[in-house]
C-alpha positions as CSV (number, residue, x, y, z in Angstrom):
1,M,69.2,76.2,22.8
2,N,68.0,76.2,19.4
3,G,64.4,75.5,18.5
4,S,60.8,77.3,18.9
5,G,59.7,79.4,21.9
6,N,57.0,76.8,22.5
7,K,59.8,74.1,22.9
8,N,61.6,76.2,25.2
9,R,58.5,76.6,27.4
10,N,57.7,73.2,27.3
11,N,61.5,72.0,28.7
12,E,61.4,74.9,31.0
13,Y,58.2,73.3,32.5
14,I,59.6,69.9,32.6
15,R,62.7,71.1,34.4
16,T,60.6,73.3,36.7
17,N,58.7,70.1,37.6
18,R,61.7,67.9,38.0
19,Q,63.1,70.7,40.5
20,G,59.9,70.9,42.2
21,N,59.9,67.1,43.0
22,P,61.3,66.5,46.5
23,N,61.9,63.2,45.8
24,S,64.6,63.6,42.8
25,Q,66.1,65.9,45.2
26,N,66.5,64.2,48.6
27,I,67.6,60.6,47.8
28,A,70.4,59.3,50.4
29,P,74.0,59.4,49.1
30,G,75.0,56.1,47.7
31,R,71.5,54.8,47.8
32,R,70.3,52.9,44.7
33,Q,68.4,55.6,42.7
34,K,66.0,54.7,40.3
35,P,66.5,56.2,36.4
36,A,64.3,59.2,35.8
37,I,61.6,58.9,33.2
38,N,62.4,61.7,30.5
39,A,60.6,63.3,27.8
40,F,63.2,64.1,25.1
41,L,62.4,66.9,22.6
42,P,64.2,67.0,19.1
43,E,66.2,70.2,19.0
44,D,65.5,71.1,15.4
45,S,61.9,70.2,13.8
46,P,62.6,68.5,10.4
47,K,60.8,70.6,7.5
48,L,58.2,68.5,5.9
49,K,56.8,69.1,2.4
50,P,52.8,69.6,2.6
51,K,51.0,66.9,1.2
52,K,47.7,67.5,-0.6
53,K,45.6,64.8,0.7
54,G,45.5,63.9,4.6
55,I,46.7,65.9,7.7
56,S,49.7,68.5,6.8
57,G,53.3,68.0,7.7
58,G,53.2,70.9,10.2
59,A,50.2,69.7,11.8
60,F,51.6,66.2,12.1
61,L,54.8,67.4,13.6
62,A,52.8,69.6,16.0
63,L,50.6,66.7,17.3
64,V,53.9,64.8,17.6
65,L,55.4,67.6,19.7
66,T,52.2,67.9,22.0
67,A,52.1,64.3,22.4
68,C,55.7,64.0,23.3
69,V,55.0,67.0,25.7
70,V,51.8,65.0,27.2
71,V,53.8,61.8,27.6
72,G,56.5,63.6,29.2
73,I,54.3,65.4,32.0
74,I,52.6,62.1,32.6
75,G,55.9,60.4,32.8
76,I,57.0,62.8,35.4
77,G,53.8,62.4,37.5
78,I,54.3,58.7,37.3
79,Y,58.0,58.8,38.4
80,A,57.2,61.0,41.2
81,V,54.6,58.6,42.5
82,L,56.9,55.7,41.9
83,N,60.1,57.4,43.2
84,K,57.8,58.2,46.4
85,A,56.7,54.6,46.6
86,G,59.9,53.2,46.1
87,E,61.4,55.2,48.8
88,D,58.5,53.8,51.1
89,T,59.3,50.3,50.5
90,E,63.0,50.9,51.3
91,V,62.0,52.2,54.8
92,L,62.6,48.7,56.7
93,I,59.3,47.3,58.5
94,T,60.4,47.6,62.1
95,E,59.8,45.2,65.0
96,T,59.6,45.8,68.6
97,A,63.2,44.9,70.3
98,L,64.4,44.4,73.8
99,I,68.0,46.0,73.6
100,T,68.9,48.5,75.9
101,G,68.5,51.8,74.4
102,V,66.9,50.6,71.1
103,E,63.2,50.6,70.8
104,E,62.6,49.4,67.4
105,L,65.2,47.4,65.1
106,P,64.4,46.8,61.1
107,A,63.6,43.2,59.8
108,A,66.7,41.4,59.2
109,A,65.5,40.2,55.8
110,T,65.7,43.1,54.0
111,I,69.1,44.7,55.1
112,P,70.7,45.6,52.0
113,I,69.8,49.3,51.0
114,I,73.1,50.9,49.8
115,P,76.0,48.9,48.3
116,A,78.0,47.5,50.8
117,E,82.0,47.9,50.4
118,I,83.2,44.6,49.1
119,L,86.3,43.6,51.2
120,G,89.2,42.0,49.3
121,D,92.5,40.1,50.3
122,E,93.6,42.9,52.5
123,T,91.1,41.7,55.2
124,E,92.4,38.5,56.4
125,C,89.4,36.3,56.9
126,Q,87.6,34.1,54.3
127,N,84.0,35.5,55.0
128,A,82.9,38.8,56.7
129,L,79.7,41.0,57.1
130,L,79.3,44.3,59.1
131,V,75.8,45.9,59.5
132,N,74.4,48.8,60.9
133,V,71.6,47.0,62.8
134,T,69.8,50.3,63.9
135,T,69.3,51.3,60.1
136,G,69.7,47.8,58.5
137,V,72.4,49.1,56.2
138,V,75.1,46.5,55.0
139,I,78.4,48.7,55.4
140,A,81.0,46.0,54.3
141,E,81.1,42.3,53.5
142,K,83.2,39.5,51.9
143,N,81.6,36.1,50.6
144,P,78.5,36.3,53.0
145,D,76.7,33.7,51.2
146,E,79.4,31.1,51.3
147,V,78.5,28.1,53.0
148,V,81.3,27.5,55.6
149,Y,81.6,25.7,59.1
150,P,80.5,28.1,62.1
151,A,82.1,26.2,64.9
152,S,81.1,27.3,68.5
153,L,79.2,30.2,67.0
154,T,76.5,27.2,66.9
155,K,76.3,27.9,70.7
156,I,74.4,31.0,70.0
157,M,71.6,28.8,68.5
158,T,72.0,26.6,71.6
159,A,71.1,29.4,73.9
160,I,68.2,30.5,71.6
161,V,66.7,27.3,71.9
162,A,67.3,26.8,75.7
163,V,65.7,30.3,76.6
164,E,62.9,29.5,74.8
165,N,62.2,26.2,76.0
166,I,63.3,26.5,79.7
167,P,60.3,28.0,81.8
168,D,62.5,28.4,84.6
169,L,66.1,29.5,84.7
170,E,66.5,28.5,88.0
171,A,65.8,24.8,87.3
172,K,68.7,22.7,88.1
173,I,70.7,20.1,86.1
174,M,72.9,17.7,87.0
175,I,76.3,17.4,84.9
176,D,77.1,13.7,84.4
177,R,80.3,11.9,83.4
178,D,79.1,11.4,79.8
179,M,78.9,15.5,79.2
180,V,82.4,15.8,80.9
181,A,83.9,12.7,79.0
182,Y,82.5,14.1,75.5
183,A,83.9,17.4,75.6
184,K,87.2,15.9,76.8
185,A,87.2,13.4,74.2
186,N,86.7,16.2,71.5
187,N,89.1,18.5,72.7
188,A,86.2,20.9,72.8
189,S,86.5,24.1,75.2
190,T,84.5,23.9,78.5
191,A,83.3,25.6,81.6
192,G,85.2,23.8,83.9
193,L,82.2,21.9,85.2
194,F,82.1,18.7,87.1
195,A,80.4,15.5,86.9
196,G,77.9,15.5,89.5
197,E,77.7,19.1,89.6
198,A,74.4,20.6,90.3
199,I,73.9,24.2,88.3
200,S,71.1,26.3,87.5
201,A,69.8,27.0,83.9
202,R,70.7,30.4,84.0
203,D,74.4,29.7,85.2
204,L,74.8,27.2,82.5
205,L,73.6,29.6,80.0
206,Y,76.5,32.1,81.0
207,C,78.9,28.9,81.1
208,L,77.8,28.2,77.4
209,V,78.4,31.7,76.2
210,L,81.3,33.3,77.9
211,P,83.7,30.6,77.9
212,S,82.1,28.6,75.2
213,G,81.6,25.6,77.4
214,A,80.6,22.4,75.4
215,D,79.9,20.8,78.8
216,A,77.2,23.3,79.4
217,A,75.8,22.9,76.0
218,L,75.1,19.2,76.6
219,G,73.8,20.1,80.2
220,L,71.2,22.5,78.6
221,A,70.2,20.1,75.5
222,K,69.5,17.4,78.1
223,L,67.5,19.8,80.2
224,V,65.4,20.8,77.1
225,S,64.9,17.8,75.3
226,G,66.5,15.1,77.3
227,S,69.2,14.2,74.4
228,E,71.4,16.3,72.1
229,Q,69.7,14.8,68.9
230,D,66.2,15.9,70.0
231,F,67.4,19.2,70.9
232,V,69.2,19.6,67.8
233,K,65.8,19.1,65.9
234,L,64.6,22.4,67.8
235,M,67.6,24.1,66.5
236,N,67.1,23.1,62.9
237,D,63.3,24.3,63.4
238,T,64.4,27.4,64.7
239,A,66.7,28.0,61.9
240,A,64.1,27.4,59.3
241,K,61.8,30.0,61.2
242,L,64.4,32.9,61.0
243,G,65.1,32.2,57.2
244,M,68.6,30.6,57.9
245,D,68.1,28.8,54.4
246,N,71.8,27.9,54.3
247,T,72.2,26.5,57.6
248,H,71.8,23.0,58.9
249,F,73.1,21.6,62.5
250,T,73.9,18.5,63.5
251,N,75.1,19.0,67.3
252,C,74.8,21.9,69.9
253,T,78.5,22.5,70.4
254,G,79.7,23.6,67.2
255,L,82.2,20.5,66.6
256,N,83.0,20.0,63.0
257,D,80.8,17.8,60.8
258,I,80.4,18.1,57.1
259,N,76.7,18.6,57.5
260,H,77.0,21.2,60.1
261,Y,77.0,24.3,58.2
262,S,75.9,28.2,57.9
263,T,76.9,31.5,56.1
264,A,77.8,34.8,57.3
265,N,74.3,36.0,56.3
266,D,72.5,33.5,57.9
267,L,74.7,34.3,61.2
268,Y,73.6,37.6,61.0
269,K,70.1,36.6,61.1
270,L,70.8,34.5,64.2
271,I,72.4,37.3,66.1
272,Y,69.8,39.9,65.0
273,Y,67.2,37.6,66.8
274,V,69.2,37.6,69.8
275,L,69.2,41.3,69.9
276,K,65.2,41.2,70.3
277,N,65.7,39.2,73.6
278,Q,66.6,41.0,76.8
279,I,68.1,37.7,78.3
280,L,70.1,36.7,75.2
281,Y,71.3,40.3,74.6
282,D,72.7,40.2,78.4
283,L,74.2,36.9,77.8
284,L,76.0,38.2,74.8
285,T,77.1,41.6,76.1
286,T,78.4,40.1,79.6
287,L,82.3,40.0,79.8
288,T,82.5,38.3,83.1
289,Y,80.2,36.4,85.3
290,N,80.0,34.9,88.7
291,G,77.5,32.2,89.1
292,S,75.6,31.0,92.4
293,P,77.3,28.4,94.6
294,T,77.2,24.8,93.6
295,N,78.4,21.7,95.3
296,Y,81.5,21.8,93.5
297,H,82.1,25.7,93.4
298,P,81.1,27.1,96.9
299,D,81.7,30.6,95.5
300,G,79.9,30.1,92.6
301,I,81.8,29.3,89.0
302,Y,83.5,32.5,87.5
303,V,83.6,32.8,83.7
304,V,85.3,35.2,81.4
305,S,83.8,35.9,77.9
306,T,86.3,34.6,75.0
307,I,85.8,38.2,73.4
308,K,87.5,39.9,76.2
309,R,90.2,37.0,76.5
310,N,91.3,37.2,73.0
311,Y,91.1,41.1,72.8
312,D,93.5,41.0,76.0
313,K,95.6,38.4,74.5
314,E,96.6,40.6,71.6
315,G,96.4,43.9,73.8
316,L,93.6,45.4,71.9
317,D,90.9,47.9,73.6
318,L,87.6,46.8,73.3
319,G,86.6,50.1,72.2
320,Y,83.2,50.1,70.8
321,V,82.5,46.2,71.1
322,L,80.0,45.4,73.8
323,G,80.5,41.7,73.5
324,G,79.7,38.7,71.5
325,K,80.7,35.1,70.6
326,T,84.0,33.4,69.3
327,G,84.5,29.9,67.6
328,Y,87.2,27.6,66.7
329,T,87.9,24.5,64.9
330,V,90.8,23.5,62.7
331,P,88.4,23.3,59.5
332,A,86.5,26.3,60.2
333,K,89.5,28.5,61.4
334,Q,88.9,31.4,64.0
335,C,85.5,32.9,64.0
336,M,84.0,35.7,65.9
337,A,80.8,37.6,66.0
338,T,81.1,41.2,68.1
339,L,78.2,43.7,68.9
340,A,79.1,47.4,69.0
341,R,77.6,50.8,69.9
342,K,78.4,54.0,68.6
343,D,76.4,57.2,68.9
344,G,73.5,55.3,69.8
345,E,73.5,53.1,67.1
346,Y,74.2,49.2,67.2
347,Y,76.3,47.4,65.0
348,V,77.1,43.8,64.2
349,L,80.3,42.1,62.7
350,I,80.9,38.6,61.9
351,V,84.3,37.1,60.6
352,L,84.6,33.8,59.6
353,G,87.7,31.7,58.6
354,C,90.3,33.9,60.1
355,G,94.0,32.8,60.5
356,D,96.0,29.9,59.7
357,G,93.8,27.0,61.3
358,T,95.9,27.1,64.6
359,A,95.1,29.3,67.9
360,K,98.4,30.6,68.3
361,R,97.3,34.0,67.7
362,A,94.0,35.5,68.0
363,A,93.6,36.3,64.3
364,H,89.6,37.0,64.5
365,A,90.2,39.7,67.4
366,L,92.8,41.2,65.2
367,V,90.7,41.3,61.8
368,S,87.6,42.4,64.2
369,H,89.5,45.2,65.7
370,N,90.6,46.3,62.5
371,L,87.6,46.3,60.8
372,W,85.8,48.2,63.7
373,T,88.5,50.6,63.8
374,R,88.5,51.2,59.9
375,F,84.6,51.7,59.7
376,L,83.7,53.4,63.3
377,G,87.3,54.8,63.7
378,I,89.1,54.8,67.4
379,P,86.9,56.0,70.3
380,E,87.9,59.2,71.9
381,P,89.6,58.8,75.5
382,E,87.2,59.6,78.2
383,A,87.9,63.3,79.8
384,D,89.9,62.9,82.9
385,A,87.7,63.6,86.2
386,A,88.1,67.0,87.6
387,E,90.2,67.1,90.7
388,A,88.4,68.3,93.9
389,G,89.6,71.8,94.7
């Protein structure tokens, strides 16, 4: 490098300080990195003719160079402080969670840390969002803020409101004719409950989430608020509390309505909230359930998760998937939210608008399975147990 020895020493001092700054060397791969504040020094000093009066050209140049060095050193110090502060703010605030095996979870409001992979047309759904819940990192996304119909993913909110407003889950509710008739008239999925059946709130919750029972949703709404209309007010209040700014509910079942909508990002906030409550977490991750005996089900009502049913329909292995919730209406197409765990870390995947509007294939299961396999890999087969000698 050309120039005076003084400039070489100054540049070497700046380089040494940069190398000694741990924050400039330990930034996570792929993480957005703040530009460094550099002190640029000229390669060759211009030769100025001396003036008879005032400061000499050489003195002026020396003053300028000294100022540049000082500014550079100060700049490096400021950068080190700011860069350290920047790293601190990128560490997500944690809140105590009740997920088995996870003591803390990052706050859902600040999930983007590193740029997510943008999914294209090869991912056959309208919207998608894949998040590592443990770290708060968005792994992949596709139109996550587009307003769409959530179908029966609505019932996740129904479960939240019910759990938070029913002090005794062993309390009984009588399923009436209107609940059964309403579900049948709207071609909604049901848990197979009968008019006149007395069933506990706990069993109703499993009938709501696993088989996506509209009859169970209406039963819970009546138990909590006396009517679906008043129950929906609580759903929207909870959505506002969770920061679901692009969500509005008009019913507790997920039946299609132009004013009943959400986004993938908002639904992630909803599921994130579920993961901080043990009762709700158990609901979402149970694949089969046998309830207590009722007057119409003496052996207890037996229900199977639609996650398991749809994976089985396509001959797919659940792999890392622990459970989740499905949804379907013709306008919404097929929707699925799944929770997975790998190497002690938890992940949530939401896919919306899958398939062609029919339910001939479990398109949401196929899309979800492909994304889980793509980003988490295929689970290694469990080692065969050793035979007794």
